[in-house]
C-alpha positions in Angstrom: 0.0 0.0 0.0 3.1 2.2 0.1 2.8 3.3 -3.5 -0.9 4.2 -3.0 0.0 6.2 0.1 2.6 8.2 -1.8 0.2 8.8 -4.6 -2.5 10.2 -2.3 0.1 12.4 -0.5 1.1 13.9 -3.9 -2.5 14.3 -4.9 -3.3 16.1 -1.6 -0.2 18.3 -2.0 -1.0 19.2 -5.6 -4.4 20.4 -4.6 -3.2 22.3 -1.5 -0.5 24.2 -3.4 -2.6 24.8 -6.4 -3.2 28.5 -5.6 -0.4 29.3 -3.2 2.1 30.8 -5.8 -0.7 32.9 -7.3 -0.9 34.6 -3.9 -4.1 33.0 -2.7 -2.9 33.0 0.8 -4.5 34.8 3.8 -1.9 37.1 5.3 -2.7 39.7 8.0 -1.5 40.7 11.5 -1.1 37.2 13.1 0.8 35.9 10.1 3.1 38.9 9.9 3.8 38.8 13.6 4.7 35.1 13.3 6.8 35.8 10.3 8.9 38.4 12.2 9.4 35.9 15.1 10.4 33.1 12.7 12.9 35.4 10.9 14.4 36.5 14.2 14.9 32.8 15.1 16.6 32.2 11.8 18.9 35.1 12.6 19.8 33.6 16.0 17.3 35.3 18.3 15.8 32.2 19.9 12.3 32.2 21.4 10.8 30.3 24.4 7.3 31.7 24.2 4.9 31.2 21.3 2.0 33.2 19.9 -0.6 34.5 22.4 -3.9 32.5 22.6 -7.3 34.2 22.6 -7.4 33.7 26.3 -5.5 36.4 28.2 -2.5 35.0 30.0 -2.1 31.9 27.9 0.4 31.3 25.1 1.0 28.6 22.6 4.4 27.0 22.5 7.2 28.3 20.3 7.6 25.2 18.2 5.5 26.7 15.4 8.0 29.6 15.1 10.9 27.1 14.8 9.0 25.1 12.2 8.6 28.1 10.0 12.0 29.7 10.6 14.1 27.8 8.0 11.5 28.3 5.3 11.2 32.1 5.9 15.0 32.1 5.9 15.5 30.1 2.7 12.6 31.8 1.0 14.0 35.3 1.7 10.9 36.2 3.7 8.3 35.1 1.1 5.3 33.7 3.0 4.5 31.3 0.2 7.6 29.2 1.0 6.5 28.2 4.6 3.0 27.9 3.3 4.2 25.2 0.8 5.9 23.4 3.7 2.7 23.5 5.8 0.7 22.2 2.9 3.2 19.3 2.7 2.8 18.5 6.4 -1.0 18.6 6.0 -0.8 16.2 3.1 1.1 13.7 5.2 -2.1 13.2 7.2 -3.0 10.8 4.5 -0.7 8.3 6.2 -2.5 8.0 9.6 -5.9 8.0 8.0 -5.1 5.2 5.6 -3.3 3.2 8.3 -6.3 3.5 10.7 -8.7 2.6 7.9 -6.7 -0.5 6.9 -6.4 -1.5 10.6 -10.0 -1.0 11.6 -11.8 -2.3 8.5 -9.2 -4.9 7.3 -9.8 -3.5 3.8 -7.3 -2.1 1.4 -10.1 -0.6 -0.7 -11.6 1.3 2.2 -8.1 2.5 3.1 -7.6 3.8 -0.4 -11.0 5.5 -0.3 -10.0 7.1 3.0 -6.8 8.5 1.5 -8.7 9.8 -1.5 -11.4 11.5 0.6 -8.8 13.2 2.7 -6.8 14.3 -0.4 -9.9 16.1 -1.9 -11.3 17.4 1.4 -12.1 21.1 1.2 -11.5 21.6 4.9 -8.1 20.0 4.8 -7.4 22.0 1.6 -8.1 25.2 3.6 -5.9 24.1 6.6 -3.0 23.0 4.4 -1.2 26.2 3.5 -2.7 28.3 6.4 0.0 30.3 8.0 -1.3 29.9 11.5 -0.2 27.9 14.5 -3.1 25.4 14.5 -2.2 24.2 11.0 0.5 21.7 11.9 -1.7 20.2 14.6 -3.9 18.7 11.8 -1.2 16.0 11.4 -0.1 15.6 15.0 -3.7 15.0 16.2 -4.2 12.4 13.5 -1.0 10.7 14.7 -2.3 10.9 18.3 -5.2 8.6 17.2 -2.9 6.2 15.5 -0.8 5.8 18.6 -3.9 5.4 20.8 -5.0 2.6 18.5 -1.5 1.0 18.8 -1.7 1.2 22.6 -5.1 -0.4 22.5 -3.6 -3.3 20.5 -1.1 -3.9 23.3 1.9 -1.9 22.2 3.1 0.2 25.2 5.1 2.4 22.8 1.7 3.6 21.6 1.0 5.1 25.0 4.3 7.0 25.0 4.0 8.2 21.4 0.4 9.3 22.0 1.7 11.4 24.9 4.3 12.9 22.7 1.8 13.6 20.0 -0.5 15.3 22.5 2.3 17.5 23.8 3.4 18.5 20.3 -0.2 19.3 19.4 -0.4 21.5 22.5 2.7 23.4 21.3 0.8 24.3 18.2 -2.6 25.0 19.7 -2.6 25.3 23.5 -6.2 24.1 24.1 -5.1 20.7 22.7 -3.5 20.1 26.1 -6.8 18.4 26.9 -5.5 15.5 24.7 -3.3 14.5 27.7 -6.4 14.0 29.8 -8.0 11.9 27.1 -5.3 9.3 27.3 -6.3 7.8 30.7 -10.0 8.1 29.6 -9.2 6.1 26.5 -7.3 3.5 28.6 -10.3 3.2 30.9 -12.9 3.0 28.2 -11.0 0.3 26.3 -9.8 -1.5 29.4 -6.1 -1.3 28.6 -4.0 -2.9 31.2 -1.1 -0.5 32.0 1.5 -1.1 34.8 2.7 1.5 37.3 6.1 1.8 35.6 4.5 2.5 32.3 2.3 5.1 33.8 5.3 6.7 35.5 7.2 6.9 32.2 4.2 8.5 30.5 3.9 11.1 33.3 7.6 11.8 33.1 7.3 12.4 29.3 4.3 14.7 30.0 6.2 16.8 32.6 9.3 17.0 30.3 7.1 18.0 27.4 5.4 20.7 29.4 8.7 22.1 30.7 8.9 24.7 27.9 5.7 26.3 29.1 7.0 26.3 32.7 10.3 27.9 31.6 8.5 30.6 29.7 6.2 31.3 32.6 9.2 31.7 34.9 11.1 34.0 32.5 8.1 36.2 31.8 6.5 35.9 35.3 3.2 34.8 33.8 2.2 32.0 36.3 -0.5 34.2 37.7 -1.8 35.1 34.2 -1.8 31.4 33.3 -3.9 30.6 36.3 -6.3 33.3 35.5 -6.4 32.1 31.9 -7.4 28.6 33.0 -10.0 30.0 35.3 -11.5 32.0 32.5 -11.7 28.9 30.3 -13.6 27.0 33.0 -16.0 29.8 34.0 -19.7 29.4 33.3 -20.1 33.1 32.6 -22.2 35.7 34.4 -24.9 33.5 36.0 -27.9 35.6 35.1 -26.8 36.1 31.4 -25.1 32.8 30.5 -26.2 30.7 27.6 -29.0 28.1 28.0 -28.4 24.4 27.6 -30.6 24.2 24.5 -28.5 27.0 22.9 -25.3 25.2 23.7 -26.6 21.9 22.6 -27.7 23.3 19.2 -24.3 25.0 18.8 -22.6 21.7 19.4 -24.8 20.0 16.9 -24.0 22.7 14.3 -20.3 22.4 15.0 -20.4 18.6 14.8 -22.2 18.8 11.5 -19.7 21.3 10.2 -17.0 18.6 10.0 -19.1 16.6 7.6 -20.1 19.7 5.7 -16.6 21.0 5.1 -15.0 17.6 4.4 -17.7 16.0 2.3 -20.4 18.5 1.2 -18.9 22.0 1.4 -21.5 23.2 -1.2 -24.5 21.8 0.6 -25.1 22.3 4.3 -28.2 20.1 4.4 -26.6 17.1 2.7 -23.5 17.4 5.0 -25.8 17.4 8.0 -27.7 14.3 6.7 -24.4 12.5 6.1 -23.4 13.2 9.7 -26.6 11.7 11.0 -26.5 8.7 8.7 -22.8 8.0 9.6 -23.7 8.0 13.3 -26.6 5.6 12.8 -24.2 2.9 11.5 -21.5 3.4 14.2 -23.1 1.3 17.0 -20.3 -1.3 17.1 -17.5 1.0 16.2 -16.6 2.3 19.7 -13.2 3.6 18.7 -14.5 5.6 15.8 -17.1 7.1 18.2 -14.3 8.1 20.5 -12.5 9.8 17.6 -15.7 11.6 16.6 -16.5 12.9 20.1 -13.0 13.5 21.5 -13.5 17.3 21.4 -16.4 17.4 23.9 -14.1 18.8 26.6 -13.8 22.0 24.5 -17.5 22.5 24.5 -17.9 21.5 28.2 -15.3 24.1 29.3 -16.4 27.1 27.3 -14.6 26.8 23.9 -17.8 26.3 21.9 -17.2 29.4 19.8 -13.6 28.6 19.0 -12.9 28.5 15.2 -10.7 25.4 15.6 -12.9 23.4 17.9 -13.2 20.7 15.3 -9.4 20.5 14.7 -8.6 16.8 14.1 -12.1 15.6 13.9 -11.5 14.9 10.2 -10.1 11.5 11.2 -13.2 10.3 12.9 -15.4 11.8 10.2 -13.6 10.0 7.3 -13.6 6.7 9.3 -17.3 7.1 10.0 -18.1 7.7 6.3 -16.0 4.7 5.3 -18.0 2.6 7.7 -21.1 3.9 6.1 -20.0 3.1 2.6 -19.2 -0.5 3.7 -22.8 -1.0 4.8 -24.9 0.7 2.1 -25.8 -0.8 -1.3 -23.2 -0.4 -4.1 -25.4 2.0 -6.2 -25.9 4.3 -3.3 -22.2 4.1 -2.4 -21.2 5.1 -5.9 -23.7 8.0 -5.9 -22.5 9.2 -2.5 -18.8 9.1 -3.5 -19.6 10.9 -6.8 -21.5 13.7 -4.9 -18.6 14.1 -2.3 -16.0 14.4 -5.1 -18.1 16.9 -7.0 -18.9 19.0 -4.0 -15.3 19.2 -2.8 -13.7 19.9 -6.1 -16.2 22.6 -6.9 -15.5 24.2 -3.5 -11.8 24.0 -4.0 -11.7 25.5 -7.4 -14.3 28.2 -6.6 -12.9 29.3 -3.2 -9.2 28.4 -3.5 -8.3 31.7 -5.1 -9.8 33.5 -2.1 -7.5 32.2 0.6 -8.4 30.4 3.8 -12.0 31.7 3.9 -13.4 29.3 6.5 -10.5 30.0 8.9 -9.8 33.7 8.9 -11.5 37.0 9.4 -11.4 39.2 7.3 -11.4 37.3 4.1 -10.0 39.9 1.7 -6.6 40.2 3.4 -5.0 37.9 0.8 -1.4 38.1 -0.3 -2.1 38.6 -4.0 -4.3 41.6 -3.3 -1.9 43.1 -0.8 1.0 42.8 -3.3 -1.0 44.4 -6.1 -1.9 47.2 -3.7 1.8 47.7 -2.9 2.7 47.6 -6.6 0.1 50.4 -7.2 1.6 52.6 -4.5 5.0 52.4 -6.2 3.6 52.9 -9.7 1.8 56.0 -8.6 4.9 57.2 -6.7 6.9 56.8 -9.9 10.2 56.4 -8.1 9.6 59.4 -5.7 9.5 59.1 -1.9 6.0 58.5 -0.6 4.2 58.0 2.7 1.5 55.7 3.9 -1.0 55.6 6.7 -3.1 52.6 7.6 -6.4 51.7 9.3 -5.8 48.2 10.5 -7.1 45.3 12.6 -5.8 45.3 15.3 -6.2 49.1 15.5 -3.1 51.2 15.1 -0.9 48.2 14.4 1.0 48.4 11.1 2.8 45.1 11.5 1.3 43.5 8.3 2.3 46.5 6.1 5.7 46.9 7.8 6.4 43.3 6.8 5.1 43.4 3.3 6.8 46.7 2.4 10.1 45.6 3.9 10.1 42.2 2.3 8.4 42.8 -1.0 8.4 46.5 -1.7 12.0 47.2 -0.6 13.3 44.2 -2.4 11.5 44.9 -5.7 11.7 48.7 -5.9 14.8 49.4 -3.8 13.2 51.7 -1.2 10.3 51.7 1.3 7.7 54.3 2.1 7.6 56.5 5.2 5.0 55.7 7.8 2.6 58.4 8.8 0.4 56.6 11.3 0.3 55.9 15.1 3.5 55.2 17.0 4.6 51.5 16.5 7.1 51.3 19.4 7.1 47.8 20.8 5.3 46.2 17.9 6.8 43.8 15.4 8.5 45.5 12.5 8.4 48.9 14.3 11.7 50.0 12.8 11.2 48.8 9.2 9.4 51.9 8.0 10.7 55.4 9.0 8.1 57.3 11.1 7.2 60.8 10.0 4.7 63.3 11.2 3.7 65.1 8.0 2.5 63.5 4.8 4.8 63.6 1.8 3.8 65.0 -1.6 2.6 61.6 -2.6 0.8 59.8 0.2 -1.5 56.8 0.5 -4.1 55.6 3.0 -4.5 51.8 3.3 -7.9 50.7 4.8 -8.2 47.1 5.8 -11.7 45.5 5.7 -14.1 47.0 8.2 -14.8 43.7 9.9 -13.9 43.9 13.6 -13.1 47.6 13.6 -15.8 49.5 15.7 -17.8 51.9 13.6 -17.0 55.0 15.7 -13.3 54.4 15.6 -13.4 53.6 11.9 -15.1 56.9 11.2 -12.8 58.9 13.5 -9.7 57.5 11.7 -11.2 58.4 8.3 -11.9 61.9 9.6 -8.4 62.2 11.0 -6.9 61.3 7.6 -9.3 63.7 5.9 -8.0 66.5 8.1 -4.5 66.0 6.8 -4.9 64.9 3.2 -7.4 65.1 0.3 -8.6 62.0 -1.5 -7.6 61.9 -5.2 -8.4 58.3 -6.1 -9.5 55.0 -4.5 -8.8 51.5 -5.6 -10.6 48.5 -4.1 -9.3 45.0 -3.7 -12.5 43.5 -2.4 -13.0 45.1 1.0 -9.3 46.1 1.1 -8.9 49.7 -0.1 -6.1 51.9 -1.2 -6.6 55.7 -1.3 -4.2 57.9 -3.2 -4.1 61.3 -1.5 -2.3 64.6 -1.4 -1.5 66.9 1.6 -4.0 69.6 2.4 -1.5 72.4 1.7 -0.9 71.2 -1.9 
């Protein structure tokens, strides 16, 4: 089955990189911030703390930075190079899926179908080149399931490797630390006999694997913040305004259905939901697949129900569930189902692929190809003369994205960079890349990022502040990303 595995890896990779070098790559503040960190590591400035999580006081591990560093270095700062590498890592998820399918169903045909379904999966296609720390966890969570299965079959190395996979996953996405707690739950549910010495070794691996988090907490004095962060995860919210059970249950049902929608019927929500229901009906005797399908329940129990990545890794259970379904339904129905899945995924890939990672990021129009066209336009209008830029960004008053793009792309291609007219950037990534000035130059530009997430009152105030200094000459739109060519008021 080795040749088939290689074939499906190459198929998956071919689809995931299809639009990368056209610039169909979401790139905004988080990506630029991480690019700066990765480049600093490449230049010898090592990191022990990773990107911040959405929970105040909690940070991911730095492994993601180290993973990207050589590719930003070898690629001269081009984000498409590390994106290619991440797409390759994502494609390797074919291996654990096919191994699990072959092991559980004792069928090479179903294993091949599982590899194919993953290769054409729209959700996996979106995760593949995504320049964000959860992306590599797509592979490590799948490996976590393979190692649990190995442990269930009596190989104690499976326990140790599952522990390592959980720790590596938590490096990429901190909330995946809950995988460590699922290991004893798995052992209990499947009645796996484990001796004290073996448990001790697993605990030792866990403590060693968590040591980077402890070291970072000591260095940056964040133990108190971490404790507060964990407490905020577990809180039930203000008791008189918290969500009702029915609301949370419906949210979980929608999130659960999403994994079948994005992986099998991205163009039809109703069919995706029906497939989720049908797959569950036939899973009565497949206890391990049920475990893989519902392993993320702790996220919903402890308040992560709105997290964009709550379904991270669920693709493994979903594909196995659909394989189980295809093994039980009539041949004609099976052929129709597979045809519809292929059609829906390929249509979604070719229609939405040029738009970037639309199901994973907000806002959608911050795509590298549009950003580079915008930068080219500023230089073309400047016609070799010095020019200034101001920006209205998300996060507010944070020019990190444009600092990075102008210093990597603009400086390299045109030989000089613009002056920066906006808010002080002291302490922010790339603060020194563009020279700060207080008055607009003769040719000046105002870059307005998509309005999503920027409060209306502040958005209008920033527009008004720019209008007080410069007059609008011309506006170009790249979706919701806008470039305004302006001139100083005194001209």
